N, CA, C and O atoms as a GROMACS GRO file, in nm:
protein
  232
    1MET      N    1  -1.391   3.889  -3.716
    1MET     CA    2  -1.312   3.768  -3.662
    1MET      C    3  -1.287   3.773  -3.506
    1MET      O    4  -1.260   3.877  -3.447
    2ASP      N    5  -1.298   3.662  -3.453
    2ASP     CA    6  -1.276   3.657  -3.311
    2ASP      C    7  -1.137   3.596  -3.290
    2ASP      O    8  -1.066   3.554  -3.381
    3ALA      N    9  -1.107   3.598  -3.152
    3ALA     CA   10  -0.978   3.564  -3.114
    3ALA      C   11  -0.912   3.398  -3.179
    3ALA      O   12  -0.804   3.366  -3.228
    4ILE      N   13  -1.036   3.325  -3.147
    4ILE     CA   14  -1.022   3.180  -3.169
    4ILE      C   15  -0.990   3.158  -3.324
    4ILE      O   16  -0.900   3.084  -3.362
    5GLU      N   17  -1.073   3.231  -3.408
    5GLU     CA   18  -1.046   3.233  -3.552
    5GLU      C   19  -0.902   3.269  -3.594
    5GLU      O   20  -0.834   3.216  -3.681
    6LEU      N   21  -0.874   3.362  -3.520
    6LEU     CA   22  -0.732   3.431  -3.561
    6LEU      C   23  -0.636   3.348  -3.515
    6LEU      O   24  -0.537   3.335  -3.586
    7LEU      N   25  -0.642   3.291  -3.415
    7LEU     CA   26  -0.510   3.213  -3.361
    7LEU      C   27  -0.525   3.087  -3.430
    7LEU      O   28  -0.421   3.020  -3.433
    8GLN      N   29  -0.640   3.030  -3.495
    8GLN     CA   30  -0.630   2.896  -3.577
    8GLN      C   31  -0.581   2.938  -3.710
    8GLN      O   32  -0.501   2.861  -3.763
    9ARG      N   33  -0.613   3.041  -3.772
    9ARG     CA   34  -0.543   3.096  -3.905
    9ARG      C   35  -0.397   3.115  -3.889
    9ARG      O   36  -0.323   3.060  -3.971
   10TYR      N   37  -0.341   3.190  -3.786
   10TYR     CA   38  -0.213   3.196  -3.734
   10TYR      C   39  -0.149   3.063  -3.710
   10TYR      O   40  -0.035   3.054  -3.755
   11GLN      N   41  -0.195   2.962  -3.651
   11GLN     CA   42  -0.117   2.839  -3.650
   11GLN      C   43  -0.126   2.768  -3.767
   11GLN      O   44  -0.050   2.672  -3.779
   12ALA      N   45  -0.195   2.791  -3.849
   12ALA     CA   46  -0.226   2.739  -3.995
   12ALA      C   47  -0.114   2.789  -4.078
   12ALA      O   48  -0.096   2.727  -4.183
   13GLY      N   49  -0.029   2.898  -4.050
   13GLY     CA   50   0.080   2.987  -4.097
   13GLY      C   51   0.026   3.132  -4.159
   13GLY      O   52   0.103   3.211  -4.213
   14GLU      N   53  -0.094   3.152  -4.145
   14GLU     CA   54  -0.131   3.293  -4.190
   14GLU      C   55  -0.071   3.402  -4.108
   14GLU      O   56  -0.083   3.392  -3.985
   15THR      N   57  -0.009   3.504  -4.159
   15THR     CA   58   0.042   3.615  -4.078
   15THR      C   59  -0.034   3.741  -4.112
   15THR      O   60  -0.020   3.836  -4.034
   16ASP      N   61  -0.115   3.757  -4.220
   16ASP     CA   62  -0.171   3.883  -4.284
   16ASP      C   63  -0.314   3.885  -4.210
   16ASP      O   64  -0.403   3.806  -4.244
   17PHE      N   65  -0.331   3.973  -4.113
   17PHE     CA   66  -0.476   4.015  -4.077
   17PHE      C   67  -0.495   4.170  -4.077
   17PHE      O   68  -0.562   4.226  -3.991
   18ARG      N   69  -0.438   4.230  -4.169
   18ARG     CA   70  -0.439   4.378  -4.213
   18ARG      C   71  -0.597   4.392  -4.209
   18ARG      O   72  -0.678   4.322  -4.270
   19GLY      N   73  -0.624   4.502  -4.120
   19GLY     CA   74  -0.758   4.552  -4.139
   19GLY      C   75  -0.888   4.469  -4.091
   19GLY      O   76  -1.004   4.485  -4.129
   20GLU      N   77  -0.836   4.374  -3.994
   20GLU     CA   78  -0.946   4.302  -3.927
   20GLU      C   79  -0.996   4.369  -3.809
   20GLU      O   80  -0.940   4.471  -3.769
   21ASN      N   81  -1.104   4.317  -3.744
   21ASN     CA   82  -1.179   4.394  -3.655
   21ASN      C   83  -1.168   4.286  -3.543
   21ASN      O   84  -1.233   4.181  -3.546
   22LEU      N   85  -1.068   4.326  -3.430
   22LEU     CA   86  -1.037   4.249  -3.324
   22LEU      C   87  -1.107   4.312  -3.193
   22LEU      O   88  -1.062   4.278  -3.084
   23CYS      N   89  -1.208   4.398  -3.198
   23CYS     CA   90  -1.244   4.462  -3.084
   23CYS      C   91  -1.266   4.380  -2.969
   23CYS      O   92  -1.337   4.280  -2.981
   24GLY      N   93  -1.218   4.408  -2.865
   24GLY     CA   94  -1.249   4.316  -2.758
   24GLY      C   95  -1.187   4.182  -2.755
   24GLY      O   96  -1.201   4.105  -2.660
   25ALA      N   97  -1.134   4.162  -2.839
   25ALA     CA   98  -1.071   4.024  -2.850
   25ALA      C   99  -0.975   3.983  -2.753
   25ALA      O  100  -0.885   4.061  -2.723
   26ASP      N  101  -0.983   3.850  -2.689
   26ASP     CA  102  -0.888   3.795  -2.594
   26ASP      C  103  -0.766   3.729  -2.656
   26ASP      O  104  -0.766   3.613  -2.698
   27LEU      N  105  -0.655   3.816  -2.657
   27LEU     CA  106  -0.534   3.752  -2.715
   27LEU      C  107  -0.431   3.773  -2.605
   27LEU      O  108  -0.312   3.797  -2.629
   28GLY      N  109  -0.481   3.764  -2.486
   28GLY     CA  110  -0.363   3.754  -2.370
   28GLY      C  111  -0.299   3.600  -2.386
   28GLY      O  112  -0.359   3.492  -2.392
   29GLY      N  113  -0.157   3.629  -2.389
   29GLY     CA  114  -0.073   3.513  -2.392
   29GLY      C  115  -0.036   3.485  -2.525
   29GLY      O  116   0.078   3.442  -2.546
   30ALA      N  117  -0.119   3.504  -2.624
   30ALA     CA  118  -0.128   3.469  -2.761
   30ALA      C  119   0.025   3.488  -2.834
   30ALA      O  120   0.096   3.584  -2.809
   31ASP      N  121   0.063   3.385  -2.926
   31ASP     CA  122   0.181   3.405  -2.990
   31ASP      C  123   0.151   3.452  -3.125
   31ASP      O  124   0.109   3.372  -3.209
   32LEU      N  125   0.168   3.573  -3.153
   32LEU     CA  126   0.169   3.653  -3.287
   32LEU      C  127   0.284   3.712  -3.331
   32LEU      O  128   0.289   3.825  -3.380
   33ILE      N  129   0.382   3.635  -3.312
   33ILE     CA  130   0.532   3.688  -3.388
   33ILE      C  131   0.521   3.690  -3.536
   33ILE      O  132   0.473   3.597  -3.601
   34GLY      N  133   0.564   3.793  -3.586
   34GLY     CA  134   0.544   3.835  -3.700
   34GLY      C  135   0.422   3.858  -3.770
   34GLY      O  136   0.433   3.872  -3.892
   35ALA      N  137   0.324   3.863  -3.726
   35ALA     CA  138   0.189   3.909  -3.755
   35ALA      C  139   0.189   4.049  -3.814
   35ALA      O  140   0.241   4.145  -3.757
   36ASP      N  141   0.125   4.053  -3.935
   36ASP     CA  142   0.072   4.187  -3.987
   36ASP      C  143  -0.047   4.240  -3.928
   36ASP      O  144  -0.151   4.208  -3.985
   37LEU      N  145  -0.055   4.318  -3.822
   37LEU     CA  146  -0.201   4.374  -3.802
   37LEU      C  147  -0.222   4.508  -3.836
   37LEU      O  148  -0.298   4.577  -3.768
   38THR      N  149  -0.169   4.550  -3.925
   38THR     CA  150  -0.168   4.710  -3.980
   38THR      C  151  -0.314   4.741  -4.008
   38THR      O  152  -0.388   4.678  -4.084
   39GLY      N  153  -0.350   4.859  -3.927
   39GLY     CA  154  -0.506   4.878  -3.951
   39GLY      C  155  -0.592   4.790  -3.882
   39GLY      O  156  -0.712   4.788  -3.906
   40THR      N  157  -0.535   4.714  -3.794
   40THR     CA  158  -0.654   4.631  -3.724
   40THR      C  159  -0.696   4.703  -3.609
   40THR      O  160  -0.621   4.766  -3.535
   41ASP      N  161  -0.847   4.688  -3.596
   41ASP     CA  162  -0.887   4.743  -3.500
   41ASP      C  163  -0.896   4.675  -3.353
   41ASP      O  164  -0.989   4.596  -3.332
   42LEU      N  165  -0.800   4.704  -3.250
   42LEU     CA  166  -0.761   4.624  -3.144
   42LEU      C  167  -0.829   4.715  -3.010
   42LEU      O  168  -0.789   4.694  -2.895
   43ARG      N  169  -0.929   4.810  -3.039
   43ARG     CA  170  -0.980   4.871  -2.932
   43ARG      C  171  -1.033   4.771  -2.822
   43ARG      O  172  -1.119   4.690  -2.857
   44GLY      N  173  -0.989   4.770  -2.697
   44GLY     CA  174  -1.053   4.703  -2.584
   44GLY      C  175  -0.998   4.545  -2.594
   44GLY      O  176  -1.050   4.454  -2.530
   45ALA      N  177  -0.886   4.530  -2.685
   45ALA     CA  178  -0.845   4.394  -2.685
   45ALA      C  179  -0.746   4.352  -2.569
   45ALA      O  180  -0.665   4.433  -2.522
   46ASN      N  181  -0.756   4.242  -2.533
   46ASN     CA  182  -0.654   4.205  -2.423
   46ASN      C  183  -0.521   4.139  -2.508
   46ASN      O  184  -0.522   4.041  -2.582
   47LEU      N  185  -0.418   4.221  -2.474
   47LEU     CA  186  -0.293   4.185  -2.518
   47LEU      C  187  -0.185   4.138  -2.426
   47LEU      O  188  -0.074   4.101  -2.464
   48VAL      N  189  -0.228   4.141  -2.289
   48VAL     CA  190  -0.138   4.111  -2.185
   48VAL      C  191  -0.079   3.982  -2.210
   48VAL      O  192  -0.150   3.884  -2.234
   49LEU      N  193   0.074   3.976  -2.208
   49LEU     CA  194   0.145   3.893  -2.214
   49LEU      C  195   0.158   3.820  -2.367
   49LEU      O  196   0.212   3.710  -2.384
   50ALA      N  197   0.105   3.896  -2.462
   50ALA     CA  198   0.112   3.837  -2.589
   50ALA      C  199   0.241   3.855  -2.654
   50ALA      O  200   0.311   3.951  -2.621
   51TYR      N  201   0.278   3.775  -2.740
   51TYR     CA  202   0.423   3.765  -2.793
   51TYR      C  203   0.392   3.842  -2.929
   51TYR      O  204   0.324   3.790  -3.017
   52LEU      N  205   0.451   3.972  -2.941
   52LEU     CA  206   0.421   4.035  -3.068
   52LEU      C  207   0.551   4.081  -3.126
   52LEU      O  208   0.551   4.180  -3.199
   53ASN      N  209   0.660   4.017  -3.099
   53ASN     CA  210   0.792   4.026  -3.159
   53ASN      C  211   0.767   4.036  -3.326
   53ASN      O  212   0.686   3.960  -3.377
   54ARG      N  213   0.836   4.129  -3.402
   54ARG     CA  214   0.829   4.153  -3.529
   54ARG      C  215   0.676   4.176  -3.577
   54ARG      O  216   0.648   4.177  -3.697
   55ALA      N  217   0.590   4.192  -3.487
   55ALA     CA  218   0.437   4.201  -3.545
   55ALA      C  219   0.424   4.362  -3.594
   55ALA      O  220   0.468   4.450  -3.521
   56ASN      N  221   0.375   4.388  -3.696
   56ASN     CA  222   0.357   4.532  -3.734
   56ASN      C  223   0.221   4.559  -3.698
   56ASN      O  224   0.126   4.495  -3.742
   57LEU      N  225   0.212   4.678  -3.594
   57LEU     CA  226   0.102   4.728  -3.559
   57LEU      C  227   0.063   4.854  -3.601
   57LEU      O  228  -0.026   4.910  -3.537
   58SER      N  229   0.112   4.908  -3.696
   58SER     CA  230   0.090   5.040  -3.740
   58SER      C  231  -0.039   5.060  -3.790
   58SER      O  232  -0.073   5.170  -3.832
   0.00000   0.00000   0.00000
């Protein structure tokens, strides 16, 4: 999944992104409040200024 698809799905109301591959994704400034990113591969992803309140990053 790329950043554009994730953001579109999030805007449509989806918050379950467990185990997705987001290596190198540009999520800078993204609003991902309450997203479940458990086990998501975020290596090299840009999360600068991303809103991750209540997000699960375990």
